All heavy atoms as TSV, in Angstrom:
chain	resi	resn	atom	element	x	y	z
A	1	GLU	N	N	118.431	77.809	130.934
A	1	GLU	CA	C	117.777	77.310	129.750
A	1	GLU	C	C	118.781	77.191	128.620
A	1	GLU	O	O	119.742	77.938	128.556
A	1	GLU	CB	C	116.630	78.231	129.365
A	1	GLU	CG	C	115.478	78.133	130.319
A	1	GLU	CD	C	114.209	78.739	129.754
A	1	GLU	OE1	O	114.056	78.783	128.522
A	1	GLU	OE2	O	113.384	79.147	130.566
A	2	TYR	N	N	118.505	76.283	127.739
A	2	TYR	CA	C	119.399	75.995	126.631
A	2	TYR	C	C	118.566	75.903	125.362
A	2	TYR	O	O	117.552	75.225	125.334
A	2	TYR	CB	C	120.112	74.658	126.897
A	2	TYR	CG	C	120.925	74.133	125.747
A	2	TYR	CD1	C	122.174	74.666	125.473
A	2	TYR	CD2	C	120.441	73.118	124.942
A	2	TYR	CE1	C	122.921	74.181	124.413
A	2	TYR	CE2	C	121.191	72.622	123.888
A	2	TYR	CZ	C	122.434	73.158	123.630
A	2	TYR	OH	O	123.178	72.680	122.587
A	3	GLY	N	N	118.969	76.619	124.340
A	3	GLY	CA	C	118.236	76.576	123.083
A	3	GLY	C	C	119.048	77.218	121.968
A	3	GLY	O	O	120.254	77.431	122.090
A	4	LYS	N	N	118.376	77.572	120.904
A	4	LYS	CA	C	119.064	78.112	119.731
A	4	LYS	C	C	119.768	79.430	120.000
A	4	LYS	O	O	120.717	79.776	119.308
A	4	LYS	CB	C	118.069	78.257	118.585
A	4	LYS	CG	C	117.598	76.925	118.049
A	4	LYS	CD	C	116.637	77.097	116.904
A	4	LYS	CE	C	116.159	75.734	116.422
A	4	LYS	NZ	N	115.213	75.852	115.316
A	5	ILE	N	N	119.336	80.186	120.992
A	5	ILE	CA	C	119.995	81.456	121.322
A	5	ILE	C	C	121.467	81.238	121.670
A	5	ILE	O	O	122.300	82.115	121.514
A	5	ILE	CB	C	119.253	82.198	122.455
A	5	ILE	CG1	C	119.742	83.634	122.584
A	5	ILE	CG2	C	119.422	81.476	123.770
A	5	ILE	CD1	C	119.361	84.520	121.439
A	6	ILE	N	N	121.787	80.036	122.118
A	6	ILE	CA	C	123.167	79.677	122.447
A	6	ILE	C	C	124.085	79.874	121.243
A	6	ILE	O	O	125.248	80.254	121.390
A	6	ILE	CB	C	123.222	78.210	122.946
A	6	ILE	CG1	C	122.419	78.049	124.227
A	6	ILE	CG2	C	124.633	77.719	123.114
A	6	ILE	CD1	C	122.932	78.820	125.403
A	7	ILE	N	N	123.577	79.647	120.064
A	7	ILE	CA	C	124.375	79.822	118.851
A	7	ILE	C	C	124.817	81.277	118.718
A	7	ILE	O	O	125.976	81.564	118.413
A	7	ILE	CB	C	123.582	79.374	117.607
A	7	ILE	CG1	C	123.224	77.888	117.711
A	7	ILE	CG2	C	124.359	79.670	116.329
A	7	ILE	CD1	C	122.196	77.427	116.691
A	8	ILE	N	N	123.911	82.201	118.993
A	8	ILE	CA	C	124.218	83.628	118.868
A	8	ILE	C	C	125.177	84.077	119.961
A	8	ILE	O	O	126.108	84.842	119.710
A	8	ILE	CB	C	122.915	84.448	118.893
A	8	ILE	CG1	C	122.082	84.103	117.657
A	8	ILE	CG2	C	123.203	85.944	118.961
A	8	ILE	CD1	C	120.671	84.625	117.692
A	9	THR	N	N	124.962	83.608	121.184
A	9	THR	CA	C	125.812	84.038	122.301
A	9	THR	C	C	127.189	83.388	122.279
A	9	THR	O	O	128.109	83.868	122.925
A	9	THR	CB	C	125.154	83.709	123.649
A	9	THR	OG1	O	125.042	82.287	123.790
A	9	THR	CG2	C	123.791	84.362	123.775
A	10	ARG	N	N	127.298	82.270	121.564
A	10	ARG	CA	C	128.547	81.512	121.460
A	10	ARG	C	C	129.031	80.985	122.820
A	10	ARG	O	O	130.209	80.742	123.023
A	10	ARG	CB	C	129.636	82.333	120.779
A	10	ARG	CG	C	129.287	82.663	119.360
A	10	ARG	CD	C	130.390	83.390	118.659
A	10	ARG	NE	N	129.967	83.657	117.290
A	10	ARG	CZ	C	130.477	84.585	116.550
A	10	ARG	NH1	N	131.447	85.351	117.001
A	10	ARG	NH2	N	130.046	84.769	115.331
A	11	PHE	N	N	128.109	80.831	123.750
A	11	PHE	CA	C	128.391	80.211	125.045
A	11	PHE	C	C	127.649	78.890	125.025
A	11	PHE	O	O	126.474	78.823	125.347
A	11	PHE	CB	C	127.929	81.105	126.196
A	11	PHE	CG	C	128.536	80.725	127.513
A	11	PHE	CD1	C	129.758	81.239	127.898
A	11	PHE	CD2	C	127.889	79.850	128.363
A	11	PHE	CE1	C	130.322	80.889	129.119
A	11	PHE	CE2	C	128.441	79.492	129.577
A	11	PHE	CZ	C	129.663	80.021	129.952
A	12	LEU	N	N	128.337	77.861	124.577
A	12	LEU	CA	C	127.716	76.576	124.299
A	12	LEU	C	C	127.450	75.765	125.564
A	12	LEU	O	O	127.927	76.101	126.650
A	12	LEU	CB	C	128.599	75.775	123.342
A	12	LEU	CG	C	128.867	76.447	122.000
A	12	LEU	CD1	C	129.854	75.633	121.184
A	12	LEU	CD2	C	127.580	76.666	121.228
A	13	LEU	N	N	126.730	74.683	125.401
A	13	LEU	CA	C	126.446	73.776	126.520
A	13	LEU	C	C	127.748	73.299	127.153
A	13	LEU	O	O	127.861	73.216	128.377
A	13	LEU	CB	C	125.612	72.594	126.032
A	13	LEU	CG	C	125.165	71.603	127.086
A	13	LEU	CD1	C	124.318	72.281	128.151
A	13	LEU	CD2	C	124.386	70.469	126.434
A	14	ARG	N	N	128.722	73.015	126.332
A	14	ARG	CA	C	130.041	72.598	126.825
A	14	ARG	C	C	130.602	73.639	127.791
A	14	ARG	O	O	131.193	73.319	128.816
A	14	ARG	CB	C	130.997	72.391	125.659
A	14	ARG	CG	C	132.392	72.018	126.073
A	14	ARG	CD	C	133.301	71.876	124.837
A	14	ARG	NE	N	134.635	71.522	125.204
A	14	ARG	CZ	C	135.589	72.404	125.537
A	14	ARG	NH1	N	135.320	73.688	125.530
A	14	ARG	NH2	N	136.784	71.991	125.867
A	15	ASP	N	N	130.421	74.911	127.475
A	15	ASP	CA	C	130.919	75.988	128.334
A	15	ASP	C	C	130.224	75.994	129.691
A	15	ASP	O	O	130.852	76.262	130.715
A	15	ASP	CB	C	130.749	77.341	127.637
A	15	ASP	CG	C	131.502	77.410	126.332
A	15	ASP	OD1	O	132.683	76.989	126.307
A	15	ASP	OD2	O	130.927	77.867	125.323
A	16	PHE	N	N	128.928	75.693	129.702
A	16	PHE	CA	C	128.208	75.594	130.975
A	16	PHE	C	C	128.751	74.442	131.818
A	16	PHE	O	O	128.945	74.581	133.024
A	16	PHE	CB	C	126.703	75.412	130.752
A	16	PHE	CG	C	125.999	76.670	130.365
A	16	PHE	CD1	C	125.583	76.868	129.061
A	16	PHE	CD2	C	125.750	77.665	131.300
A	16	PHE	CE1	C	124.932	78.032	128.692
A	16	PHE	CE2	C	125.108	78.835	130.950
A	16	PHE	CZ	C	124.693	79.021	129.641
A	17	TYR	N	N	128.984	73.303	131.172
A	17	TYR	CA	C	129.557	72.165	131.894
A	17	TYR	C	C	130.914	72.532	132.489
A	17	TYR	O	O	131.195	72.241	133.652
A	17	TYR	CB	C	129.695	70.945	130.974
A	17	TYR	CG	C	128.485	70.053	130.943
A	17	TYR	CD1	C	127.390	70.347	130.130
A	17	TYR	CD2	C	128.423	68.905	131.717
A	17	TYR	CE1	C	126.282	69.508	130.091
A	17	TYR	CE2	C	127.319	68.066	131.685
A	17	TYR	CZ	C	126.251	68.386	130.869
A	17	TYR	OH	O	125.156	67.563	130.841
A	18	LEU	N	N	131.757	73.182	131.709
A	18	LEU	CA	C	133.085	73.581	132.201
A	18	LEU	C	C	132.962	74.598	133.339
A	18	LEU	O	O	133.670	74.519	134.338
A	18	LEU	CB	C	133.928	74.157	131.064
A	18	LEU	CG	C	134.354	73.166	129.990
A	18	LEU	CD1	C	135.029	73.908	128.827
A	18	LEU	CD2	C	135.278	72.102	130.558
A	19	LEU	N	N	132.075	75.553	133.199
A	19	LEU	CA	C	131.871	76.591	134.211
A	19	LEU	C	C	131.451	75.991	135.549
A	19	LEU	O	O	131.963	76.371	136.600
A	19	LEU	CB	C	130.806	77.579	133.722
A	19	LEU	CG	C	130.413	78.677	134.694
A	19	LEU	CD1	C	131.543	79.695	134.819
A	19	LEU	CD2	C	129.136	79.356	134.229
A	20	PHE	N	N	130.531	75.041	135.510
A	20	PHE	CA	C	130.026	74.461	136.752
A	20	PHE	C	C	130.876	73.316	137.282
A	20	PHE	O	O	130.898	73.073	138.488
A	20	PHE	CB	C	128.572	74.009	136.583
A	20	PHE	CG	C	127.595	75.148	136.596
A	20	PHE	CD1	C	127.039	75.615	135.426
A	20	PHE	CD2	C	127.241	75.754	137.786
A	20	PHE	CE1	C	126.143	76.679	135.428
A	20	PHE	CE2	C	126.363	76.816	137.814
A	20	PHE	CZ	C	125.810	77.280	136.627
A	21	ASN	N	N	131.559	72.592	136.423
A	21	ASN	CA	C	132.395	71.483	136.900
A	21	ASN	C	C	133.576	71.960	137.723
A	21	ASN	O	O	133.947	71.311	138.701
A	21	ASN	CB	C	132.888	70.627	135.728
A	21	ASN	CG	C	131.815	69.678	135.226
A	21	ASN	OD1	O	130.903	69.332	135.943
A	21	ASN	ND2	N	131.940	69.271	133.979
A	22	ASP	N	N	134.164	73.087	137.372
A	22	ASP	CA	C	135.327	73.590	138.109
A	22	ASP	C	C	135.041	73.826	139.595
A	22	ASP	O	O	135.826	73.418	140.433
A	22	ASP	CB	C	135.880	74.861	137.462
A	22	ASP	CG	C	136.723	74.555	136.234
A	22	ASP	OD1	O	137.093	73.376	136.034
A	22	ASP	OD2	O	137.015	75.487	135.484
A	23	PRO	N	N	133.919	74.470	139.951
A	23	PRO	CA	C	133.653	74.650	141.387
A	23	PRO	C	C	132.985	73.457	142.052
A	23	PRO	O	O	132.508	73.552	143.177
A	23	PRO	CB	C	132.761	75.885	141.435
A	23	PRO	CG	C	132.065	75.916	140.136
A	23	PRO	CD	C	133.011	75.293	139.141
A	24	GLY	N	N	132.916	72.319	141.355
A	24	GLY	CA	C	132.431	71.103	142.005
A	24	GLY	C	C	130.965	70.785	141.824
A	24	GLY	O	O	130.349	70.215	142.723
A	25	TYR	N	N	130.407	71.124	140.699
A	25	TYR	CA	C	129.012	70.801	140.410
A	25	TYR	C	C	128.920	69.728	139.332
A	25	TYR	O	O	129.815	69.579	138.520
A	25	TYR	CB	C	128.257	72.040	139.896
A	25	TYR	CG	C	127.945	73.056	140.960
A	25	TYR	CD1	C	128.887	73.986	141.359
A	25	TYR	CD2	C	126.690	73.087	141.558
A	25	TYR	CE1	C	128.600	74.933	142.337
A	25	TYR	CE2	C	126.396	74.027	142.535
A	25	TYR	CZ	C	127.354	74.944	142.914
A	25	TYR	OH	O	127.058	75.864	143.877
A	26	VAL	N	N	127.812	69.009	139.328
A	26	VAL	CA	C	127.467	68.136	138.217
A	26	VAL	C	C	126.275	68.789	137.518
A	26	VAL	O	O	125.447	69.425	138.150
A	26	VAL	CB	C	127.121	66.691	138.666
A	26	VAL	CG1	C	128.349	65.981	139.147
A	26	VAL	CG2	C	126.042	66.670	139.723
A	27	VAL	N	N	126.215	68.633	136.220
A	27	VAL	CA	C	125.194	69.295	135.407
A	27	VAL	C	C	124.489	68.249	134.573
A	27	VAL	O	O	125.117	67.327	134.065
A	27	VAL	CB	C	125.849	70.335	134.461
A	27	VAL	CG1	C	124.803	70.999	133.576
A	27	VAL	CG2	C	126.644	71.361	135.237
A	28	ASP	N	N	123.195	68.415	134.417
A	28	ASP	CA	C	122.503	67.594	133.435
A	28	ASP	C	C	121.131	68.117	133.114
A	28	ASP	O	O	120.608	69.025	133.747
A	28	ASP	CB	C	122.433	66.134	133.830
A	28	ASP	CG	C	122.355	65.231	132.589
A	28	ASP	OD1	O	122.536	65.719	131.465
A	28	ASP	OD2	O	122.090	64.048	132.752
A	29	LYS	N	N	120.568	67.471	132.119
A	29	LYS	CA	C	119.284	67.850	131.551
A	29	LYS	C	C	118.162	67.525	132.520
A	29	LYS	O	O	118.157	66.485	133.166
A	29	LYS	CB	C	119.084	67.065	130.252
A	29	LYS	CG	C	117.923	67.517	129.422
A	29	LYS	CD	C	117.734	66.648	128.199
A	29	LYS	CE	C	118.908	66.726	127.268
A	29	LYS	NZ	N	118.682	66.035	125.986
A	30	LEU	N	N	117.219	68.424	132.587
A	30	LEU	CA	C	116.022	68.234	133.390
A	30	LEU	C	C	114.963	67.558	132.527
A	30	LEU	O	O	114.461	68.140	131.574
A	30	LEU	CB	C	115.508	69.583	133.886
A	30	LEU	CG	C	114.143	69.637	134.547
A	30	LEU	CD1	C	114.104	68.725	135.758
A	30	LEU	CD2	C	113.812	71.052	134.945
A	31	TYR	N	N	114.684	66.307	132.846
A	31	TYR	CA	C	113.631	65.571	132.157
A	31	TYR	C	C	112.330	65.793	132.902
A	31	TYR	O	O	112.320	66.362	133.992
A	31	TYR	CB	C	113.969	64.077	132.103
A	31	TYR	CG	C	115.141	63.767	131.211
A	31	TYR	CD1	C	116.433	63.702	131.729
A	31	TYR	CD2	C	114.966	63.556	129.853
A	31	TYR	CE1	C	117.518	63.419	130.908
A	31	TYR	CE2	C	116.046	63.277	129.028
A	31	TYR	CZ	C	117.313	63.212	129.565
A	31	TYR	OH	O	118.374	62.944	128.759
A	32	GLN	N	N	111.242	65.322	132.357
A	32	GLN	CA	C	109.945	65.557	132.966
A	32	GLN	C	C	109.850	64.967	134.371
A	32	GLN	O	O	109.278	65.577	135.265
A	32	GLN	CB	C	108.860	64.967	132.079
A	32	GLN	CG	C	107.516	65.590	132.295
A	32	GLN	CD	C	106.534	65.215	131.206
A	32	GLN	OE1	O	106.588	64.127	130.659
A	32	GLN	NE2	N	105.638	66.114	130.895
A	33	LYS	N	N	110.446	63.794	134.592
A	33	LYS	CA	C	110.291	63.154	135.901
A	33	LYS	C	C	111.601	62.825	136.588
A	33	LYS	O	O	111.593	62.286	137.686
A	33	LYS	CB	C	109.472	61.871	135.754
A	33	LYS	CG	C	108.052	62.139	135.331
A	33	LYS	CD	C	107.224	60.887	135.349
A	33	LYS	CE	C	105.805	61.220	134.937
A	33	LYS	NZ	N	104.903	60.118	135.107
A	34	LYS	N	N	112.736	63.129	135.959
A	34	LYS	CA	C	113.998	62.779	136.589
A	34	LYS	C	C	115.153	63.555	135.954
A	34	LYS	O	O	114.992	64.225	134.955
A	34	LYS	CB	C	114.280	61.288	136.473
A	34	LYS	CG	C	114.576	60.848	135.042
A	34	LYS	CD	C	115.043	59.408	134.994
A	34	LYS	CE	C	115.443	59.073	133.576
A	34	LYS	NZ	N	116.174	57.838	133.483
A	35	PHE	N	N	116.286	63.442	136.571
A	35	PHE	CA	C	117.533	63.971	136.041
A	35	PHE	C	C	118.406	62.785	135.665
A	35	PHE	O	O	118.220	61.685	136.171
A	35	PHE	CB	C	118.272	64.803	137.092
A	35	PHE	CG	C	117.515	66.021	137.514
A	35	PHE	CD1	C	116.610	65.968	138.550
A	35	PHE	CD2	C	117.725	67.222	136.871
A	35	PHE	CE1	C	115.919	67.099	138.955
A	35	PHE	CE2	C	117.037	68.358	137.262
A	35	PHE	CZ	C	116.138	68.293	138.311
A	36	GLU	N	N	119.365	63.010	134.814
A	36	GLU	CA	C	120.279	61.943	134.433
A	36	GLU	C	C	121.685	62.540	134.398
A	36	GLU	O	O	122.162	62.957	133.353
A	36	GLU	CB	C	119.884	61.390	133.064
A	36	GLU	CG	C	120.510	60.066	132.733
A	36	GLU	CD	C	119.920	59.525	131.438
A	36	GLU	OE1	O	118.846	58.901	131.502
A	36	GLU	OE2	O	120.542	59.748	130.392
A	37	PHE	N	N	122.315	62.627	135.561
A	37	PHE	CA	C	123.624	63.270	135.667
A	37	PHE	C	C	124.687	62.451	134.945
A	37	PHE	O	O	124.822	61.261	135.182
A	37	PHE	CB	C	124.005	63.448	137.139
A	37	PHE	CG	C	123.087	64.397	137.853
A	37	PHE	CD1	C	122.042	63.925	138.610
A	37	PHE	CD2	C	123.268	65.759	137.728
A	37	PHE	CE1	C	121.175	64.790	139.254
A	37	PHE	CE2	C	122.416	66.650	138.367
A	37	PHE	CZ	C	121.364	66.161	139.134
A	38	LYS	N	N	125.392	63.098	134.042
A	38	LYS	CA	C	126.452	62.432	133.280
A	38	LYS	C	C	127.411	63.488	132.761
A	38	LYS	O	O	127.129	64.677	132.813
A	38	LYS	CB	C	125.863	61.636	132.122
A	38	LYS	CG	C	125.145	62.477	131.084
A	38	LYS	CD	C	124.593	61.609	129.979
A	38	LYS	CE	C	124.080	62.436	128.820
A	38	LYS	NZ	N	125.074	63.287	128.183
A	39	ASP	N	N	128.534	63.055	132.256
A	39	ASP	CA	C	129.494	63.974	131.673
A	39	ASP	C	C	128.988	64.496	130.336
A	39	ASP	O	O	128.172	63.865	129.665
A	39	ASP	CB	C	130.846	63.278	131.460
A	39	ASP	CG	C	131.529	62.947	132.772
A	39	ASP	OD1	O	131.290	63.664	133.771
A	39	ASP	OD2	O	132.295	61.975	132.803
A	40	TYR	N	N	129.489	65.657	129.958
A	40	TYR	CA	C	129.143	66.265	128.674
A	40	TYR	C	C	129.621	65.389	127.525
A	40	TYR	O	O	130.700	64.804	127.575
A	40	TYR	CB	C	129.807	67.642	128.569
A	40	TYR	CG	C	129.711	68.269	127.202
A	40	TYR	CD1	C	128.571	68.968	126.838
A	40	TYR	CD2	C	130.735	68.141	126.278
A	40	TYR	CE1	C	128.471	69.543	125.579
A	40	TYR	CE2	C	130.636	68.706	125.019
A	40	TYR	CZ	C	129.507	69.401	124.678
A	40	TYR	OH	O	129.414	69.963	123.437
A	41	GLU	N	N	128.794	65.294	126.495
A	41	GLU	CA	C	129.158	64.620	125.250
A	41	GLU	C	C	128.807	65.548	124.103
A	41	GLU	O	O	127.812	66.289	124.172
A	41	GLU	CB	C	128.390	63.310	125.098
A	41	GLU	CG	C	128.717	62.283	126.164
A	41	GLU	CD	C	127.845	61.037	126.056
A	41	GLU	OE1	O	127.123	60.890	125.055
A	41	GLU	OE2	O	127.887	60.238	126.999
A	42	LEU	N	N	129.576	65.526	123.047
A	42	LEU	CA	C	129.341	66.408	121.915
A	42	LEU	C	C	127.921	66.259	121.364
A	42	LEU	O	O	127.299	67.245	120.949
A	42	LEU	CB	C	130.377	66.154	120.816
A	42	LEU	CG	C	130.347	67.121	119.637
A	42	LEU	CD1	C	130.501	68.563	120.080
A	42	LEU	CD2	C	131.429	66.760	118.642
A	43	ASP	N	N	127.379	65.065	121.391
A	43	ASP	CA	C	126.015	64.845	120.902
A	43	ASP	C	C	124.965	65.590	121.725
A	43	ASP	O	O	123.829	65.785	121.269
A	43	ASP	CB	C	125.671	63.355	120.874
A	43	ASP	CG	C	126.380	62.616	119.753
A	43	ASP	OD1	O	126.847	63.277	118.798
A	43	ASP	OD2	O	126.482	61.379	119.832
A	44	ASP	N	N	125.313	66.024	122.945
A	44	ASP	CA	C	124.387	66.802	123.765
A	44	ASP	C	C	124.169	68.192	123.186
A	44	ASP	O	O	123.181	68.855	123.494
A	44	ASP	CB	C	124.918	66.940	125.196
A	44	ASP	CG	C	125.020	65.614	125.917
A	44	ASP	OD1	O	124.208	64.711	125.613
A	44	ASP	OD2	O	125.905	65.478	126.776
A	45	GLU	N	N	125.082	68.659	122.372
A	45	GLU	CA	C	125.058	70.006	121.797
A	45	GLU	C	C	124.133	70.021	120.580
A	45	GLU	O	O	124.561	70.075	119.448
A	45	GLU	CB	C	126.485	70.392	121.389
A	45	GLU	CG	C	126.751	71.864	121.327
A	45	GLU	CD	C	126.858	72.504	122.676
A	45	GLU	OE1	O	127.848	72.271	123.397
A	45	GLU	OE2	O	125.953	73.282	123.017
A	46	ASN	N	N	122.822	69.950	120.827
A	46	ASN	CA	C	121.868	69.842	119.729
A	46	ASN	C	C	120.992	71.081	119.566
A	46	ASN	O	O	120.181	71.154	118.663
A	46	ASN	CB	C	120.997	68.596	119.903
A	46	ASN	CG	C	120.255	68.618	121.216
A	46	ASN	OD1	O	120.017	69.647	121.807
A	46	ASN	ND2	N	119.873	67.444	121.683
A	47	PHE	N	N	121.103	72.043	120.472
A	47	PHE	CA	C	120.398	73.324	120.427
A	47	PHE	C	C	118.887	73.210	120.576
A	47	PHE	O	O	118.161	74.134	120.268
A	47	PHE	CB	C	120.767	74.115	119.156
A	47	PHE	CG	C	122.245	74.270	118.996
A	47	PHE	CD1	C	122.926	73.555	118.035
A	47	PHE	CD2	C	122.968	75.096	119.844
A	47	PHE	CE1	C	124.301	73.674	117.894
A	47	PHE	CE2	C	124.341	75.224	119.726
A	47	PHE	CZ	C	125.002	74.517	118.749
A	48	PHE	N	N	118.400	72.053	121.056
A	48	PHE	CA	C	117.001	71.938	121.426
A	48	PHE	C	C	116.861	72.480	122.836
A	48	PHE	O	O	117.788	72.389	123.636
A	48	PHE	CB	C	116.516	70.487	121.350
A	48	PHE	CG	C	116.546	69.917	119.956
A	48	PHE	CD1	C	117.208	68.739	119.694
A	48	PHE	CD2	C	115.933	70.573	118.915
A	48	PHE	CE1	C	117.251	68.200	118.422
A	48	PHE	CE2	C	115.961	70.054	117.630
A	48	PHE	CZ	C	116.627	68.864	117.385
A	49	GLY	N	N	115.693	72.969	123.182
A	49	GLY	CA	C	115.530	73.756	124.385
A	49	GLY	C	C	115.222	73.120	125.713
A	49	GLY	O	O	114.352	73.610	126.404
A	50	PRO	N	N	115.875	72.077	126.144
A	50	PRO	CA	C	115.604	71.610	127.505
A	50	PRO	C	C	116.274	72.516	128.538
A	50	PRO	O	O	117.178	73.282	128.214
A	50	PRO	CB	C	116.229	70.222	127.540
A	50	PRO	CG	C	117.363	70.323	126.591
A	50	PRO	CD	C	116.887	71.248	125.495
A	51	ASN	N	N	115.827	72.402	129.754
A	51	ASN	CA	C	116.489	73.090	130.854
A	51	ASN	C	C	117.516	72.157	131.470
A	51	ASN	O	O	117.402	70.937	131.387
A	51	ASN	CB	C	115.469	73.509	131.911
A	51	ASN	CG	C	114.565	74.592	131.395
A	51	ASN	OD1	O	114.994	75.544	130.769
A	51	ASN	ND2	N	113.282	74.452	131.654
A	52	TYR	N	N	118.508	72.748	132.114
A	52	TYR	CA	C	119.562	71.984	132.776
A	52	TYR	C	C	119.628	72.407	134.226
A	52	TYR	O	O	119.157	73.487	134.600
A	52	TYR	CB	C	120.915	72.231	132.093
A	52	TYR	CG	C	121.060	71.446	130.816
A	52	TYR	CD1	C	120.416	71.829	129.665
A	52	TYR	CD2	C	121.816	70.282	130.784
A	52	TYR	CE1	C	120.520	71.086	128.498
A	52	TYR	CE2	C	121.935	69.531	129.621
A	52	TYR	CZ	C	121.280	69.947	128.491
A	52	TYR	OH	O	121.391	69.198	127.343
A	53	VAL	N	N	120.210	71.564	135.045
A	53	VAL	CA	C	120.340	71.832	136.469
A	53	VAL	C	C	121.777	71.524	136.890
A	53	VAL	O	O	122.426	70.662	136.304
A	53	VAL	CB	C	119.326	70.996	137.285
A	53	VAL	CG1	C	119.612	69.523	137.159
A	53	VAL	CG2	C	119.289	71.432	138.727
A	54	ALA	N	N	122.260	72.259	137.899
A	54	ALA	CA	C	123.588	72.017	138.468
A	54	ALA	C	C	123.420	71.742	139.962
A	54	ALA	O	O	122.700	72.459	140.652
A	54	ALA	CB	C	124.493	73.213	138.257
A	55	VAL	N	N	124.080	70.693	140.439
A	55	VAL	CA	C	124.023	70.296	141.849
A	55	VAL	C	C	125.450	70.045	142.318
A	55	VAL	O	O	126.249	69.459	141.591
A	55	VAL	CB	C	123.178	69.007	142.032
A	55	VAL	CG1	C	123.164	68.573	143.490
A	55	VAL	CG2	C	121.762	69.205	141.515
A	56	LYS	N	N	125.773	70.480	143.532
A	56	LYS	CA	C	127.100	70.225	144.084
A	56	LYS	C	C	127.381	68.724	144.102
A	56	LYS	O	O	126.532	67.933	144.488
A	56	LYS	CB	C	127.216	70.759	145.507
A	56	LYS	CG	C	127.296	72.257	145.624
A	56	LYS	CD	C	128.589	72.805	145.107
A	56	LYS	CE	C	129.635	72.867	146.184
A	56	LYS	NZ	N	130.880	73.441	145.746
A	57	LYS	N	N	128.578	68.339	143.669
A	57	LYS	CA	C	128.951	66.921	143.594
A	57	LYS	C	C	128.843	66.211	144.936
A	57	LYS	O	O	128.529	65.042	145.001
A	57	LYS	CB	C	130.383	66.777	143.076
A	57	LYS	CG	C	130.527	67.035	141.618
A	57	LYS	CD	C	131.970	66.881	141.189
A	57	LYS	CE	C	132.132	67.252	139.731
A	57	LYS	NZ	N	133.515	67.199	139.283
A	58	ASP	N	N	129.110	66.938	146.023
A	58	ASP	CA	C	129.085	66.299	147.340
A	58	ASP	C	C	127.667	66.137	147.899
A	58	ASP	O	O	127.477	65.555	148.957
A	58	ASP	CB	C	129.990	67.030	148.326
A	58	ASP	CG	C	129.612	68.485	148.536
A	58	ASP	OD1	O	128.639	68.962	147.934
A	58	ASP	OD2	O	130.320	69.164	149.310
A	59	GLU	N	N	126.665	66.613	147.192
A	59	GLU	CA	C	125.263	66.430	147.586
A	59	GLU	C	C	124.744	65.111	147.018
A	59	GLU	O	O	123.783	65.058	146.257
A	59	GLU	CB	C	124.411	67.609	147.095
A	59	GLU	CG	C	124.736	68.921	147.737
A	59	GLU	CD	C	124.266	69.019	149.175
A	59	GLU	OE1	O	123.469	68.159	149.612
A	59	GLU	OE2	O	124.694	69.949	149.867
A	60	THR	N	N	125.412	64.027	147.405
A	60	THR	CA	C	125.115	62.713	146.825
A	60	THR	C	C	123.681	62.263	147.071
A	60	THR	O	O	123.085	61.623	146.218
A	60	THR	CB	C	126.096	61.662	147.349
A	60	THR	OG1	O	126.068	61.650	148.775
A	60	THR	CG2	C	127.504	61.950	146.861
A	61	GLU	N	N	123.122	62.600	148.222
A	61	GLU	CA	C	121.735	62.199	148.521
A	61	GLU	C	C	120.768	62.939	147.603
A	61	GLU	O	O	119.810	62.357	147.100
A	61	GLU	CB	C	121.407	62.469	149.987
A	61	GLU	CG	C	120.093	61.878	150.433
A	61	GLU	CD	C	120.062	60.351	150.353
A	61	GLU	OE1	O	121.098	59.701	150.486
A	61	GLU	OE2	O	118.948	59.817	150.148
A	62	VAL	N	N	121.007	64.214	147.364
A	62	VAL	CA	C	120.162	64.994	146.460
A	62	VAL	C	C	120.248	64.428	145.047
A	62	VAL	O	O	119.240	64.232	144.365
A	62	VAL	CB	C	120.557	66.490	146.475
A	62	VAL	CG1	C	119.803	67.263	145.397
A	62	VAL	CG2	C	120.320	67.094	147.841
A	63	ILE	N	N	121.464	64.139	144.597
A	63	ILE	CA	C	121.672	63.575	143.258
A	63	ILE	C	C	120.959	62.239	143.134
A	63	ILE	O	O	120.283	61.973	142.138
A	63	ILE	CB	C	123.176	63.444	142.940
A	63	ILE	CG1	C	123.780	64.848	142.811
A	63	ILE	CG2	C	123.404	62.633	141.673
A	63	ILE	CD1	C	125.284	64.862	142.760
A	64	LYS	N	N	121.062	61.434	144.169
A	64	LYS	CA	C	120.395	60.125	144.154
A	64	LYS	C	C	118.887	60.291	144.056
A	64	LYS	O	O	118.230	59.616	143.251
A	64	LYS	CB	C	120.763	59.334	145.413
A	64	LYS	CG	C	120.117	57.975	145.489
A	64	LYS	CD	C	120.471	57.266	146.776
A	64	LYS	CE	C	119.681	55.977	146.894
A	64	LYS	NZ	N	119.752	55.403	148.216
A	65	LEU	N	N	118.315	61.180	144.844
A	65	LEU	CA	C	116.869	61.395	144.825
A	65	LEU	C	C	116.393	61.936	143.479
A	65	LEU	O	O	115.345	61.535	142.964
A	65	LEU	CB	C	116.467	62.348	145.937
A	65	LEU	CG	C	116.526	61.800	147.350
A	65	LEU	CD1	C	116.345	62.923	148.371
A	65	LEU	CD2	C	115.478	60.716	147.557
A	66	LEU	N	N	117.147	62.852	142.896
A	66	LEU	CA	C	116.766	63.428	141.606
A	66	LEU	C	C	116.908	62.440	140.463
A	66	LEU	O	O	116.246	62.560	139.441
A	66	LEU	CB	C	117.606	64.676	141.318
A	66	LEU	CG	C	117.369	65.884	142.218
A	66	LEU	CD1	C	118.386	66.973	141.920
A	66	LEU	CD2	C	115.950	66.393	142.071
A	67	SER	N	N	117.796	61.467	140.620
A	67	SER	CA	C	118.057	60.501	139.560
A	67	SER	C	C	117.078	59.336	139.552
A	67	SER	O	O	117.057	58.554	138.616
A	67	SER	CB	C	119.488	59.968	139.689
A	67	SER	OG	O	120.419	61.021	139.543
A	68	GLU	N	N	116.306	59.187	140.609
A	68	GLU	CA	C	115.378	58.047	140.702
A	68	GLU	C	C	114.128	58.272	139.879
A	68	GLU	O	O	113.661	59.333	139.685
A	68	GLU	CB	C	114.981	57.802	142.167
A	68	GLU	CG	C	116.155	57.313	142.981
A	68	GLU	CD	C	115.807	57.107	144.445
A	68	GLU	OE1	O	114.741	57.565	144.901
A	68	GLU	OE2	O	116.603	56.483	145.127
């Protein structure tokens, strides 16, 4: 989960992306009906509370299904 508590912990969304990208995961926001896997952008750091998901990069079929 991602929200305002991130400000206190000082472990930002960017840090989650870096943590998961190194071992070969893609990360993105969980929308109501789909995922939208993309690289981190500074504008993503808004401290609103969506959930995020990480999927192994080589799980292309899973990523495709979640993105539809």
